[in-house]
ChimeraX commands (.cxc) that place a marker at each C-alpha (Angstrom):
marker #1 position -131.71,-234.23,90.29 radius 0.5
marker #1 position -128.90,-232.12,88.82 radius 0.5
marker #1 position -125.69,-233.79,87.74 radius 0.5
marker #1 position -122.25,-232.31,88.32 radius 0.5
marker #1 position -122.73,-230.51,85.01 radius 0.5
marker #1 position -125.98,-228.96,86.25 radius 0.5
marker #1 position -128.17,-231.06,83.95 radius 0.5
marker #1 position -131.34,-232.66,85.24 radius 0.5
marker #1 position -131.06,-236.39,85.85 radius 0.5
marker #1 position -134.16,-238.48,86.41 radius 0.5
marker #1 position -134.54,-241.59,88.58 radius 0.5
marker #1 position -134.53,-243.68,85.41 radius 0.5
marker #1 position -131.18,-242.23,84.30 radius 0.5
marker #1 position -129.42,-242.52,87.65 radius 0.5
marker #1 position -127.36,-245.68,87.17 radius 0.5
marker #1 position -127.31,-247.01,90.74 radius 0.5
marker #1 position -131.04,-246.70,91.30 radius 0.5
marker #1 position -132.20,-247.88,87.87 radius 0.5
marker #1 position -131.59,-251.57,88.63 radius 0.5
marker #1 position -131.81,-251.34,92.43 radius 0.5
marker #1 position -133.69,-254.39,93.80 radius 0.5
marker #1 position -136.33,-252.33,95.59 radius 0.5
marker #1 position -138.99,-250.10,94.06 radius 0.5
marker #1 position -138.09,-246.39,94.14 radius 0.5
marker #1 position -140.69,-243.77,93.29 radius 0.5
marker #1 position -140.24,-240.00,93.49 radius 0.5
marker #1 position -142.80,-237.21,93.54 radius 0.5
marker #1 position -142.58,-233.43,93.64 radius 0.5
marker #1 position -143.97,-231.01,96.26 radius 0.5
marker #1 position -147.49,-231.32,94.84 radius 0.5
marker #1 position -147.41,-235.12,94.84 radius 0.5
marker #1 position -146.89,-235.46,91.07 radius 0.5
marker #1 position -144.89,-238.59,90.25 radius 0.5
marker #1 position -141.65,-237.46,88.60 radius 0.5
marker #1 position -139.80,-240.74,88.30 radius 0.5
marker #1 position -139.47,-244.40,89.17 radius 0.5
marker #1 position -136.91,-247.14,88.76 radius 0.5
marker #1 position -137.36,-250.40,86.86 radius 0.5
marker #1 position -138.60,-252.33,89.93 radius 0.5
marker #1 position -141.27,-249.66,90.63 radius 0.5
marker #1 position -142.42,-249.78,87.00 radius 0.5
marker #1 position -142.89,-253.55,87.31 radius 0.5
marker #1 position -144.48,-253.31,90.78 radius 0.5
marker #1 position -147.04,-250.75,89.58 radius 0.5
marker #1 position -147.50,-252.23,86.07 radius 0.5
marker #1 position -151.19,-253.04,86.67 radius 0.5
marker #1 position -151.73,-249.39,87.62 radius 0.5
marker #1 position -149.92,-248.10,84.54 radius 0.5
marker #1 position -146.21,-248.52,85.35 radius 0.5
marker #1 position -144.19,-245.69,83.81 radius 0.5
marker #1 position -147.43,-244.11,82.53 radius 0.5
marker #1 position -147.96,-243.02,86.15 radius 0.5
marker #1 position -145.17,-240.45,85.72 radius 0.5
marker #1 position -146.85,-237.06,85.55 radius 0.5
marker #1 position -149.89,-238.24,87.53 radius 0.5
marker #1 position -150.73,-237.30,91.09 radius 0.5
marker #1 position -150.01,-239.80,93.86 radius 0.5
marker #1 position -153.15,-238.51,95.51 radius 0.5
marker #1 position -155.27,-239.77,92.59 radius 0.5
marker #1 position -153.66,-243.20,92.92 radius 0.5
marker #1 position -154.55,-243.72,96.59 radius 0.5
marker #1 position -157.93,-244.18,98.29 radius 0.5
marker #1 position -158.66,-242.90,101.79 radius 0.5
marker #1 position -157.14,-243.00,104.35 radius 0.5
marker #1 position -153.87,-243.30,102.35 radius 0.5
marker #1 position -154.64,-240.11,100.43 radius 0.5
marker #1 position -154.94,-238.06,103.63 radius 0.5
marker #1 position -151.75,-239.65,104.99 radius 0.5
marker #1 position -149.84,-238.65,101.82 radius 0.5
marker #1 position -151.16,-235.08,102.05 radius 0.5
marker #1 position -149.92,-235.00,105.65 radius 0.5
marker #1 position -146.47,-236.23,104.60 radius 0.5
marker #1 position -146.22,-233.55,101.91 radius 0.5
marker #1 position -147.14,-230.90,104.47 radius 0.5
marker #1 position -145.16,-232.15,107.47 radius 0.5
marker #1 position -142.09,-233.23,105.49 radius 0.5
marker #1 position -141.60,-236.06,107.96 radius 0.5
marker #1 position -140.71,-239.67,107.12 radius 0.5
marker #1 position -143.19,-242.53,107.39 radius 0.5
marker #1 position -142.36,-246.25,107.64 radius 0.5
marker #1 position -144.50,-249.37,107.86 radius 0.5
marker #1 position -144.69,-252.95,106.66 radius 0.5
marker #1 position -147.34,-254.55,104.46 radius 0.5
marker #1 position -148.09,-258.04,103.26 radius 0.5
marker #1 position -149.79,-258.72,99.93 radius 0.5
marker #1 position -150.10,-262.08,98.18 radius 0.5
marker #1 position -147.76,-263.62,100.75 radius 0.5
marker #1 position -145.00,-261.07,100.11 radius 0.5
marker #1 position -143.97,-258.83,103.00 radius 0.5
marker #1 position -142.55,-255.38,102.26 radius 0.5
marker #1 position -141.06,-252.48,104.14 radius 0.5
marker #1 position -142.42,-249.17,102.86 radius 0.5
marker #1 position -140.33,-246.10,103.67 radius 0.5
marker #1 position -141.55,-242.67,102.56 radius 0.5
marker #1 position -139.33,-239.69,103.20 radius 0.5
marker #1 position -138.92,-236.10,102.05 radius 0.5
marker #1 position -136.12,-235.24,99.66 radius 0.5
marker #1 position -134.35,-231.92,99.49 radius 0.5
marker #1 position -132.14,-230.09,97.03 radius 0.5
marker #1 position -129.84,-227.41,98.44 radius 0.5
marker #1 position -131.96,-227.40,101.59 radius 0.5
marker #1 position -135.25,-226.86,99.71 radius 0.5
marker #1 position -138.04,-229.41,100.04 radius 0.5
marker #1 position -138.61,-231.00,96.64 radius 0.5
marker #1 position -141.04,-233.84,97.34 radius 0.5
marker #1 position -141.15,-237.41,98.62 radius 0.5
marker #1 position -139.25,-240.61,97.86 radius 0.5
marker #1 position -140.88,-243.97,98.47 radius 0.5
marker #1 position -138.81,-247.13,98.87 radius 0.5
marker #1 position -140.63,-250.46,98.74 radius 0.5
marker #1 position -138.38,-253.34,99.80 radius 0.5
marker #1 position -139.30,-257.03,99.94 radius 0.5
marker #1 position -138.36,-258.39,103.37 radius 0.5
marker #1 position -138.49,-261.88,104.90 radius 0.5
marker #1 position -141.64,-262.84,106.83 radius 0.5
marker #1 position -139.48,-263.17,109.93 radius 0.5
marker #1 position -136.26,-261.26,110.39 radius 0.5
marker #1 position -133.88,-260.60,113.24 radius 0.5
marker #1 position -133.94,-257.32,115.11 radius 0.5
marker #1 position -130.73,-256.10,116.74 radius 0.5
marker #1 position -130.38,-253.45,119.43 radius 0.5
marker #1 position -126.93,-251.91,118.99 radius 0.5
marker #1 position -124.89,-250.01,121.49 radius 0.5
marker #1 position -126.35,-251.53,124.64 radius 0.5
marker #1 position -124.12,-253.08,127.29 radius 0.5
marker #1 position -124.44,-256.84,127.92 radius 0.5
marker link #1:1,2 radius 0.2
marker link #1:2,3 radius 0.2
marker link #1:3,4 radius 0.2
marker link #1:4,5 radius 0.2
marker link #1:5,6 radius 0.2
marker link #1:6,7 radius 0.2
marker link #1:7,8 radius 0.2
marker link #1:8,9 radius 0.2
marker link #1:9,10 radius 0.2
marker link #1:10,11 radius 0.2
marker link #1:11,12 radius 0.2
marker link #1:12,13 radius 0.2
marker link #1:13,14 radius 0.2
marker link #1:14,15 radius 0.2
marker link #1:15,16 radius 0.2
marker link #1:16,17 radius 0.2
marker link #1:17,18 radius 0.2
marker link #1:18,19 radius 0.2
marker link #1:19,20 radius 0.2
marker link #1:20,21 radius 0.2
marker link #1:21,22 radius 0.2
marker link #1:22,23 radius 0.2
marker link #1:23,24 radius 0.2
marker link #1:24,25 radius 0.2
marker link #1:25,26 radius 0.2
marker link #1:26,27 radius 0.2
marker link #1:27,28 radius 0.2
marker link #1:28,29 radius 0.2
marker link #1:29,30 radius 0.2
marker link #1:30,31 radius 0.2
marker link #1:31,32 radius 0.2
marker link #1:32,33 radius 0.2
marker link #1:33,34 radius 0.2
marker link #1:34,35 radius 0.2
marker link #1:35,36 radius 0.2
marker link #1:36,37 radius 0.2
marker link #1:37,38 radius 0.2
marker link #1:38,39 radius 0.2
marker link #1:39,40 radius 0.2
marker link #1:40,41 radius 0.2
marker link #1:41,42 radius 0.2
marker link #1:42,43 radius 0.2
marker link #1:43,44 radius 0.2
marker link #1:44,45 radius 0.2
marker link #1:45,46 radius 0.2
marker link #1:46,47 radius 0.2
marker link #1:47,48 radius 0.2
marker link #1:48,49 radius 0.2
marker link #1:49,50 radius 0.2
marker link #1:50,51 radius 0.2
marker link #1:51,52 radius 0.2
marker link #1:52,53 radius 0.2
marker link #1:53,54 radius 0.2
marker link #1:54,55 radius 0.2
marker link #1:55,56 radius 0.2
marker link #1:56,57 radius 0.2
marker link #1:57,58 radius 0.2
marker link #1:58,59 radius 0.2
marker link #1:59,60 radius 0.2
marker link #1:60,61 radius 0.2
marker link #1:61,62 radius 0.2
marker link #1:62,63 radius 0.2
marker link #1:63,64 radius 0.2
marker link #1:64,65 radius 0.2
marker link #1:65,66 radius 0.2
marker link #1:66,67 radius 0.2
marker link #1:67,68 radius 0.2
marker link #1:68,69 radius 0.2
marker link #1:69,70 radius 0.2
marker link #1:70,71 radius 0.2
marker link #1:71,72 radius 0.2
marker link #1:72,73 radius 0.2
marker link #1:73,74 radius 0.2
marker link #1:74,75 radius 0.2
marker link #1:75,76 radius 0.2
marker link #1:76,77 radius 0.2
marker link #1:77,78 radius 0.2
marker link #1:78,79 radius 0.2
marker link #1:79,80 radius 0.2
marker link #1:80,81 radius 0.2
marker link #1:81,82 radius 0.2
marker link #1:82,83 radius 0.2
marker link #1:83,84 radius 0.2
marker link #1:84,85 radius 0.2
marker link #1:85,86 radius 0.2
marker link #1:86,87 radius 0.2
marker link #1:87,88 radius 0.2
marker link #1:88,89 radius 0.2
marker link #1:89,90 radius 0.2
marker link #1:90,91 radius 0.2
marker link #1:91,92 radius 0.2
marker link #1:92,93 radius 0.2
marker link #1:93,94 radius 0.2
marker link #1:94,95 radius 0.2
marker link #1:95,96 radius 0.2
marker link #1:96,97 radius 0.2
marker link #1:97,98 radius 0.2
marker link #1:98,99 radius 0.2
marker link #1:99,100 radius 0.2
marker link #1:100,101 radius 0.2
marker link #1:101,102 radius 0.2
marker link #1:102,103 radius 0.2
marker link #1:103,104 radius 0.2
marker link #1:104,105 radius 0.2
marker link #1:105,106 radius 0.2
marker link #1:106,107 radius 0.2
marker link #1:107,108 radius 0.2
marker link #1:108,109 radius 0.2
marker link #1:109,110 radius 0.2
marker link #1:110,111 radius 0.2
marker link #1:111,112 radius 0.2
marker link #1:112,113 radius 0.2
marker link #1:113,114 radius 0.2
marker link #1:114,115 radius 0.2
marker link #1:115,116 radius 0.2
marker link #1:116,117 radius 0.2
marker link #1:117,118 radius 0.2
marker link #1:118,119 radius 0.2
marker link #1:119,120 radius 0.2
marker link #1:120,121 radius 0.2
marker link #1:121,122 radius 0.2
marker link #1:122,123 radius 0.2
marker link #1:123,124 radius 0.2
marker link #1:124,125 radius 0.2
marker link #1:125,126 radius 0.2
view
């Protein structure tokens, strides 16, 4: 992502996201991983951590996840779901990112959430 000076800034260099409590991973239009924050590197350590940068997301996912990712790259639409693994529940949010209106790839946020959490409907009359 360009800085105000026009220089490229990676996810790792962007100060707010570097130590963000959720995992943030970014890929380009072809699904090549271009960056990740510290939490993502730890989360994906068994798969290679930062060594995944430069690799294809498609190679890292079995079916049907691979086909879903291809669809997200083509449709440029967001995708959200929850998972539970080893007793930890997470919200996964995958969304396109753009630069000056041009599609540049996908961002994935992986956030640990409580097993049970409140849901609020806002704006409705009592």
